[in-house]
C-alpha positions in Angstrom: 10.6 15.8 13.6 12.3 13.0 11.7 9.9 10.8 9.8 9.9 7.5 7.8 7.3 7.4 5.1 6.9 3.8 4.4 4.7 1.9 1.8 3.1 -1.4 2.8 2.4 -3.6 -0.3 5.6 -5.0 -1.7 7.6 -2.9 0.6 7.0 -4.4 4.1 5.4 -7.6 2.8 5.5 -9.9 -0.1 1.9 -9.1 -0.8 -0.5 -6.9 -2.7 -2.4 -6.6 0.4 -5.7 -5.4 -1.1 -6.1 -8.4 -3.4 -4.8 -10.9 -1.0 -7.1 -9.5 1.7 -10.1 -10.0 -0.6 -8.9 -13.5 -1.4 -8.8 -14.1 2.4 -12.4 -12.8 3.0 -14.3 -13.8 -0.1 -14.8 -17.2 -1.4 -18.0 -17.1 -3.4 -18.4 -18.8 -6.7 -19.0 -15.5 -8.2 -15.7 -14.2 -7.0 -13.9 -17.2 -8.1 -15.4 -16.7 -11.6 -14.3 -13.1 -11.6 -10.8 -14.0 -10.7 -10.7 -16.5 -13.5 -11.8 -14.1 -16.1 -10.2 -10.8 -14.9 -7.1 -11.7 -12.9 -5.1 -12.8 -15.9 -2.1 -11.3 -17.7 -4.1 -9.7 -20.6 -6.6 -7.9 -18.4 -3.8 -6.7 -16.2 -2.3 -5.0 -19.2 -5.6 -3.4 -20.2 -6.0 -2.3 -16.5 -2.5 -0.7 -16.6 -3.4 1.2 -19.8 -6.7 2.3 -18.3 -4.9 3.7 -15.3 -2.4 5.4 -17.4 -5.1 7.1 -19.5 -7.7 7.9 -16.7 -5.9 7.5 -13.4 -8.2 4.7 -12.2 -7.3 1.2 -11.1 -10.2 -0.5 -12.6 -9.3 -4.0 -11.5 -9.0 -2.8 -7.9 -12.4 -1.1 -8.0 -14.1 -4.2 -9.5 -12.5 -6.4 -6.8 -13.6 -4.3 -3.9 -17.2 -4.6 -4.9 -17.0 -8.1 -3.4 -16.8 -6.5 -0.1 -20.2 -5.0 -0.3 -22.5 -5.8 2.5 -19.8 -6.4 5.1 -19.7 -4.1 8.1 -16.7 -2.1 9.0 -16.4 -4.1 12.2 -16.5 -7.4 10.3 -13.8 -6.1 7.9 -11.7 -4.9 10.9 -11.8 -8.3 12.6 -10.9 -10.1 9.3 -8.1 -7.7 8.8 -6.6 -8.5 12.2 -6.8 -12.1 11.3 -5.3 -11.5 7.9 -2.3 -9.7 9.4 -1.8 -12.4 12.1 -2.4 -15.4 9.8 -1.0 -14.2 6.4 0.9 -11.0 6.5 3.1 -11.9 9.5 4.5 -14.8 7.6 5.2 -12.7 4.5 7.3 -10.0 6.0 10.3 -8.6 3.9 13.0 -9.0 6.6 15.3 -6.4 5.2 12.6 -3.7 5.1 11.6 -4.4 8.8 15.3 -4.2 9.8 15.7 -0.9 8.1 12.6 0.5 9.8 13.7 -0.7 13.2 17.2 0.8 12.6 15.8 4.2 11.9 13.2 4.0 14.7 16.0 3.4 17.1 17.5 6.7 15.8 14.4 8.5 16.8 12.5 8.5 13.5 8.7 8.4 13.6 6.9 5.8 11.5 4.2 6.9 9.0 2.7 4.2 7.1 1.5 5.7 3.7 -0.2 3.2 1.4 -2.9 2.8 -1.2 -4.1 -0.3 0.5 -7.5 -0.4 2.2 -8.1 1.4 5.5 -9.0 -1.7 7.6 -5.7 -3.5 6.3 -3.5 -0.4 6.9 -4.9 0.0 10.4 -4.1 -3.6 11.3 -0.6 -3.3 10.0 -0.2 0.1 11.9 -1.2 -1.6 15.1 1.0 -4.5 14.5 4.0 -2.2 13.9 3.0 0.5 16.4 3.1 3.1 13.7 2.7 6.7 14.7 0.5 7.7 11.7 -1.4 5.6 9.2 -2.6 7.1 5.9 -4.3 4.9 3.3 -7.1 4.5 0.9 -10.6 4.3 2.5 -13.7 2.3 1.7 -17.0 4.0 1.5 -19.4 3.0 4.3 -23.1 3.8 4.5 -24.8 5.4 7.5 -24.8 2.0 9.3 -21.1 1.4 8.7 -21.6 -1.1 6.0 -19.3 -1.3 3.1 -20.9 -0.2 -0.2 -18.2 -1.9 -2.3 -16.7 1.4 -3.4 -13.6 3.4 -2.7 -14.1 6.8 -1.0 -10.5 8.0 -1.3 -7.7 6.2 -3.3 -4.1 7.1 -2.4 -2.7 5.3 -5.3 -0.4 8.0 -7.0 -1.6 10.6 -4.7 0.4 10.1 -1.5 2.4 13.4 -1.6 -0.9 15.2 -2.3 -2.4 13.6 0.8 0.7 14.6 2.9 0.5 18.1 1.7 -3.0 18.4 3.1 -1.7 17.6 6.5 0.4 20.0 8.5 3.4 17.9 9.5 6.4 19.5 11.1 9.1 17.5 9.3 12.8 18.3 9.5 14.1 15.0 7.9 12.2 12.8 5.6 13.1 9.2 4.7 11.0 7.2 2.2 10.9 3.4 1.8 8.9 2.1 -1.1 8.6 -0.2 -4.0 5.9 1.9 -5.8 6.8 3.5 -9.1 3.9 6.0 -8.5 5.7 7.5 -5.4 8.0 9.8 -7.5 6.7 13.0 -6.1 7.1 11.6 -2.6 10.6 10.4 -3.4 11.6 13.9 -4.7 11.0 15.5 -1.3 13.0 13.0 0.7 16.5 13.4 2.2 17.0 9.7 1.8 15.3 7.0 -0.4 15.3 3.3 -0.1 13.8 1.4 -3.0 12.6 -2.1 -2.3 12.9 -4.1 -5.6 13.8 -7.4 -7.2 16.7 -7.8 -9.6 14.3 -7.7 -12.7 13.1 -4.2 -11.9 16.4 -2.8 -10.7 17.3 -1.4 -14.3 13.9 0.1 -14.6 14.2 1.9 -11.2 17.7 3.3 -12.0 16.4 4.8 -15.3 13.2 6.0 -13.6 15.3 7.7 -10.8 18.4 8.8 -12.7 18.4 12.3 -11.2 17.9 11.0 -7.7 21.2 10.6 -5.8 20.2 10.0 -2.2 19.2 6.6 -3.1 19.9 3.0 -2.0 18.3 -0.3 -3.1 17.0 -3.2 -1.0 16.9 -6.3 -3.1 14.1 -8.7 -2.0 
């Protein structure tokens, strides 16, 4: 089986879909105050350091708390609207063209992303993906979101794939995510979606990877 393992955020769309989705769903004063205090350059730097030390995206976890109390069905409906009204107009054309090219060659499309389950599922349906793997929210016994992450795939995509028994003969990776190194190492071909600013960093990061091409967005 020939498979495309494709990221979502920044790879297929000009969007950090988790944060943009929360923006789309939540408009309370409390959330607006939270954004003003925490979604700034200084705290993002602190968050990056926190992730480096402890492997936890603190900002993501704090933001997701604002989804608490919404049912899985409500979030699924909102995610479909988000895909139709926002993401569909933020596509990275070059990435979509590449995916379509390889699908026409007989490759299966596996979306593997650290975005939230409801978002990934909507994107998967929109793209008619064969498999969707993503981070998942924690729901209570009544399928109401607790505002917590049950499984976070950020930096753990290859670990997740290893837990599934996929019969893969050829593996292609399309990503813009620096945390996908382990996944990249296993691929027969890699496409990095990046801007000009990050090109030098990617080349240094992947200096021993030769089956590599860049998509400049």
